[in-house]
N, C-alpha and C positions, 0 to 999 in steps of 0.2 A: 470462610464466608459461606453461609447457607442462604439459598434463595428458594422460596416456595415455588414449586412448578405451576401452581394455580395462580395465574396473574391476578385473579379477582381478590385473592387473600394475601398475596405476596407483598413484602416490603422491599424497598430498594436496599443496596448494600449500606452497611453502617459507615459513618464518616471516617472511622478508623481505617477502612480499606484504602482511602485516598491519602491518608496522612501517615500511615505506618511505613517506616523504612524497611522493616523485615518483609512485609508483604510485597513491597516494590521489588526488593532483591529476589524474592521467590518467583515473581512474574517473569524474570529474565529468561527462565527456562522455556516459557511459552514462545518467546520471540526467537530464541536460539533454534527451536525445532519447528519453525513455521516457514512457509514459502514467503518470500518478500519480492516486491516489484523492484527491478533495477533500472531498466530503460526500455525504449522502443527500438526495434531493430533498424529503423531508419537512421539512427545515430551511427550505425556501423557502415553506412554508405560512404562516409568521409573519414572514418577511422577504423583501423584494424585492432586497436587496443583501447579499452576504456577502463581506467583504474577507478576504484571506489572503496570506501570503507563501509562495511555493513554495520549499520547503526553507529555512525561516526560519533565520537565523544561518549559512547556508552559501551557497547560490545567491542567496537573498533576492530573488526576483522578485515585485514587488507586483502582485497580480491581484485581480479581484473577479468573483464569480458574481452574475448578475442574472437576474430573471425578469420578463417582460412578456407579458401575454396568452398564458400557457402556453408561451411560448418561453423557453428558458434559454440564456444567453450566458456566455462567459468573456471578460472584457475586461482590457486593461491598466488598472491603477489609478493611472496617472500622468497628470496634466493635460498636455495637448498645448501649453499656453501656456508655462509656465516649469518644468515638472517636479515640481510639488507633488503629494504623495499626496492623492488625492481623498476616498476613503471610508475612515474609520478604525474604524468599528464597524457591526455589523448594523443595518439600518433597514428601514422599510416605506414609504419615500418613492417617488414616481414619477419622480424625477430624481436624478442624481449631480451634486452641486454642489461646486465647488472653493472652499475658504474663504480662498484667497489673493487672487484677483482676481474672484471671482464667476462664472467661466465654468461653465455647466451643460451636462450631457449627458443625452440620453435613455437609457433602460435598454438600448437596442441599441447604444450607443456613439456615436451621431451627435450633433453639436453642437446644443444647444437654444437657448442664449443666451450671448453673449460681450460683456459691457460694454466700451465703448471701442474697438470694432473697425469702426465704420461706414466709416471712410476707408481701411481696409486692403483692397488689391486682391485679387481672386480668393479672397475669404474668405466662408464656410469652404470649404476644399478637403477632399479625402478624408483628407489627412494631419492635418487638425485634429480629426478624429474619433478616438475611442479605438480602439486596435488590437484587432480581434476576429478576427485570423487564427489565434488559438489553437484547436487542435483540441479539441473537447469531445464526449464520448460519454456518453449516458445509458443505462447497462446495467442494466436491471431496477430503475431507481431509484437506482443507485449512479453518481455523477458522476465521470468521469475526464477529465483534461486532459493535453495534450501541447504543449509550446512548441517542440518540435523536429520532426524528420522521421521518426524510427524508429517504425514502427507494429507492432513485433513483438508487443506485448501484445495486439493485436487478435486474433491467431490464438489466443492463450491464452483470451481472453474468449469467443470463438466456440466453442472446444472445451468450455469449462466450461458455457456456455449450453445446449449440446445435452445435457449430462449431467444438469443440474439443472432442466430445463424444467418439471418437476412441482412445484417448490418454490413456496410462496405468497408470492412477492416483493411482491405488492400489499398485503400485510398488515403489512409492515415499517415501522417508524418509528424515528427517532433518539432514544436515551435518553441525555441528557447526564449524568444522575446516575450511570449505570453505566459511562460512558466515562472514559478517563483518559489522561494523558501521563506517560511516564517518561523519565528520562535516565540512561544507564549509561556507565561508563568502559570501553568495549570497542569493538572494530572492528565495523562494521555487518555484515560478512560472517559473523562468528562467530555472530551471532544467527540469520541465515538458515540457516546450516549446521545448527544445533541443531534448528531447526524442521523441517528436511527429512529427518529420520530418526526412526524410532520405537524404535530399539535402546535409547535412554537411558530410556524411559518406566518400565520396571520398576525402575530404580535411582534415578531422580530424582523420579518422580511416584507416590507410593504410593496416593493417592486416586484418580487417574485410572486407574492400573493395575488397581484393583479393579472398575472400571466397564466395562473393555473386555477383549476377548479378544486378548491380546498375541500369541498363536501365529498368528493369522490376519491380523495387521496387514499391509496390502498397499500397495505403491507403484506408480503408473502414471506413466510419463514421457510428457509432451506436448511439442510443439515448443518452446514458450517458457514452459512451466508444468509443475507436478508435482501430481498428485493422490494423497493418502494416505487410505486408508479404514480406519477403526477400527470393527470390529464390536462390538456391545454384548453384555455378559454378562448384561444384564437387559432383557427385552422392553419394560418400562415406560419405559426411558431411550432407546429407539430413535427415529430420525427420524420413523418412521411414513410414511404416504402410500402411493401406489401406484407409486412409482418402482422402477427396477431398474438397478443399476450394476455392470458387470462380472459380470453374472449373480447379483448379491447383492441381495436384496430390501431396500428401505429400512426395512422393519420389523425388520431384523437389524443395521442400521448405527447406531452411536452418534454418529459425527461424520464429516464430510468435511472434509479440510484441503487447500485449494488454495493453491498458491504461484504467483505471477506474476512473471516476471523483470522487474527485478532484486530488488524489495524489498517486494512486496505479498502479504499473506496474507488469504484469505477463508475463514472457517470456518463450516460449516453444522451447526447443532444442532437439537434438538427445539424449543428455546425461541426460536430465531432465528439471526441471523448476527452474528459479530464480525469486524471488519477490523483487521488490524495493518499499519501503514505504518512501515517502518524508514527513518529519515532520518539519514544521516551528518552529523556536525558537524565532526569531524576524525578523524584515523586512530585515535584512542583514545577517541572520544566519540560516542555515538549516541542519538538521540531515538526513542522508540517511541510512536506514536500508536495508542491502543486505542479503537476505536469500536464501541459496542454498538447493534445494530439488532434489538430483540426483535419477535416476531410479536404482533399485537394480542391481548391476553388472557394473554400470557406475560410472565415477567420473568426476566432473567438471574440465576442463583443467585450468591451471593457468600459469602465467609467460610469455606465448607466446604473440606475438603482436596481435593475434586474440582471445585471451582468454577474458572472460567477466570481470575479474578483471583489466586487462590492458585497455580495452575499457572504463571501469568505470572511471579510472583516467584521460584518454584522455577527456572524457566528462566534468569532473569536472574542468579541466584546462580552457576549452573554456568558461564554464559558469562563472567562476571567472573573466575572461577577459570582458565578457559582463556586469557583475555587475559593473565593473569600468567604462565602456563606457557609460552606461545609465545615469550616473551622470554628464556627460559633458554638458556644456551650448550649445554645437553645435549639440546635439541630443535630439529629443523629440519623434517622432513616425516614424516607417518605413512602408513598404508595404509588402504584402504577395506574395510569389510565388504561383500563382493559380494552378500550376501543382504539386508542391511538399509540400506545407505547409497547406493542407486542415485540417490535424489533429490539428495543432497549432491554426488555425482559429476557429475550432470547440470548442476547449478548451476555447478560449477567449470569444466566444459567451455564453458558459455555465457560465463562471465566471461573465460576465456582467449581465446575467439573474438573477443569485442568489444574487449578490450583491445589485441589485435594489430591491429585495424582502425583504432585511434585514432592520429592523427598530431599531435604537439604542435608 
């Protein structure tokens, strides 16, 4: 997939990018080697172990987040004896115990007890402990992990961190009731493309459009990330605080929309943060994990035409329509709005770059 670096002359990806099974399989390497958001550290206040499958129903890598003496680990969730899944649900125990043959592990992954292995030589060795080579980052309470080698997201997180260092991250906590998971019949990249431009807001999001100043909507490109700034049309809806971004006071900003390559969105509002994790399932099916992290004393609004859950459903409807349209024999490639679609163009350039580096 070739994308012209000059947005003024560039064409969008061909429709075959979204419909090709081989390209979709090739893109798996991008996700295997990228940092992915797992959870907020507040979830570990009531649990010492949180099991999850990285890209469930696709890559399906069984892992577990553990906490021991304020240290947080990401471990393989597969018993080193016979490959049984160890932890099946959140718990507050001080050990991980396999229910197959009783082998137990400390929360740092080391072997604690192994019934029946007294006569086994050189046991336990380091290979008998749970693998904890998985890279884990605690970024202002948001936990990211990487099972591969590509650390490109680190530059994005560092760039974002310097921009929002004024934000009250220490007051955030996970709100399960306001969080949700959606599955849509569309290619994962279509969802990202929609997120990365504000041109559609006037036409798709009537409620949001009334809250922001569409004329001043701004996009800033970072190395492996994109920042979109929506200025508020009402002072009472602004982020507040003493920050300043691109010479704009946070008292004038409604929201900050950060995208991290390839599939993570971190959105900053007055009430707190929402995180969208876009998880491919196949070339025409995508899971969207929506995580709500309100500031203490605030609550995410819902039900109104300008609420994030309402806007989410509006976005999904238009993405589903695009999925249908790209299959038409009368469509192949489009052109970019040089004024409004810089973020989408940047995304496509990064996709093109990494897909070319992958050798099957």
